[in-house]
N, C-alpha and C positions, 0 to 999 in steps of 0.2 A: 691696209688697215681700215676697218669699217668706222670711219669717223662719226658719221651721223648716228649710228647705233650706240657707240660709246658716249657721245655727247648726250643723247637721250637718257641712257642708263645712269650716267653721272648726275644729270640734272634732276631726274626723278629720285635718285638716291639721296642727294642733298636736300631736296624738298621734303622727303620723308623724314630725314634726320632733323631738319629745322622744325617741322610740325611736331615731331616727338619731343623736342627740347623745350619748345614754347608751350607752356601749359595754359591754353585758353580753350574755351568751349568751341564746338564746331561752328556755331553761328557767328561768333566773334572772329574766328579765323577766316571764315568765308567773307565776312564784311571787310576785313583788312585786305585780303587778296583782291576782292572786287574793287575796292577803293584804289588800290595800287594800279589796277589795269584800266580804270575808268578813263584817264586822259588819253591813253593809247586808243581805246575804242572810240572815243569821241572824235579824235583826229581822223581815224579811219572812216567814220560815218560822214564827217564833213567832206572828206576827199571823195567818197562815193557819191554823195549828193551833188557835188560840183561836176563830177564826171558823167553821171548817168541820170540825174534828176530824181524826182520823187518816185517812189514805188507804190504799186497798188496796195490798198488796205489789207487784202488777203495775205500778201507776202509779209507785211509788217506784223500781222497777227501770228502768222506761222513762225516768224523769227522770234517773237516774244514767247510763244508757247514752247519753242525749241529750247530757249534759255531756261524756262521753268522746268522742263522735263530733264534737262541735263544737270541742273543744280541739285536735285534731290539725291542722286547717287553720290555726288561730291560731299554733301553734308553727312550722309551715312558713312562714307569712307573716312572723313575727318574725325568723326566720332569714334569709329573703330580704331583708327590709328593712335588715338590717345590711350586706348584700353589694352591694345595688344603689345606684346614684346616686339622690339624692332626686328628680331630674327624671324619671328612668325610672319610679320608684315612683309618682309623681304621675300620670304618663301612663297607667300600667296601671290605677290607681284611677279615672281619668277614663273609660277604656274599659269598665270592668267593667259598668256598667248597660246598655250597648248591647245585648248579647244578650237580656237580660231584657225590654227594651222591645220588641225585635223579636218575641220569642215572645208577649208579651202582645198585641201588635197582631194577629199572625197567628192566634192561637188563640182569643182572646176578643173580637176586633174592638173593642178598647177605644178606638180612635182615632176617636171619634165627633164631637168638636168641631173646629172649624177651628183653634183655638188649640193643641190637642194635636197636630194634624197639622203645624203650623208648628214647634212645639218639636221634634218627632221629626225633621223634615227638617233643621233647623239642627244638631241633635245628630249626626245621621248624616253630614251633609256636613262638620261640624267634625272628627269622628273620622277620616274618610277624608283630609281635608286635613292632619291632624296628621302622618300618616305621611310624606307628601312634604315637609312643612315641616321635619320633624325632620332629614331628610337634608340640607336646605339650611341648617340652623342657625337657623331663625327660629321655633322652637317657641313662644316666649313671645308673639310677635305672633299666630300662628295661634290659640293658646289664648285670647288676649284678644279676638280677633274672634269666636270661637265663643261665648265667655261673653257678650259684648255682644249677639250675635244671640239667645241664649236669653233674656236679660232683655227684649229688645225684642219677642220673640214673645209674651210674657205680656201 
């Protein structure tokens, strides 16, 4: 059983559900999430400082810039999550890994095993069938079949 994948899927699913149920603006939601993570981040920074000492100023600036660059898409996602139906948001989240898989397969030839080939083919066929199934109103059935196919491919 792929426990890590299931844990990630469930945690992202519950996060999306929670963000959908709590009606706050994207900025307020980001502030609450950041405030929740602040003590953990500070403890990590204290541990890092005690273990490795001070960092050069360029690394500190790169870290700060990385945080700013990564927060912009999160704000846009949170704003979109409030406006989209949960089914549409889940479908987009389901489709998101597909371009990464295709690039990985084409660029690094990562699809070496038969099992990986089956998983990629099931995922690709599932994502393409989801579009037609969505127009017919049978999205849950197509998603269930695709998920079952992924589990059987392993």
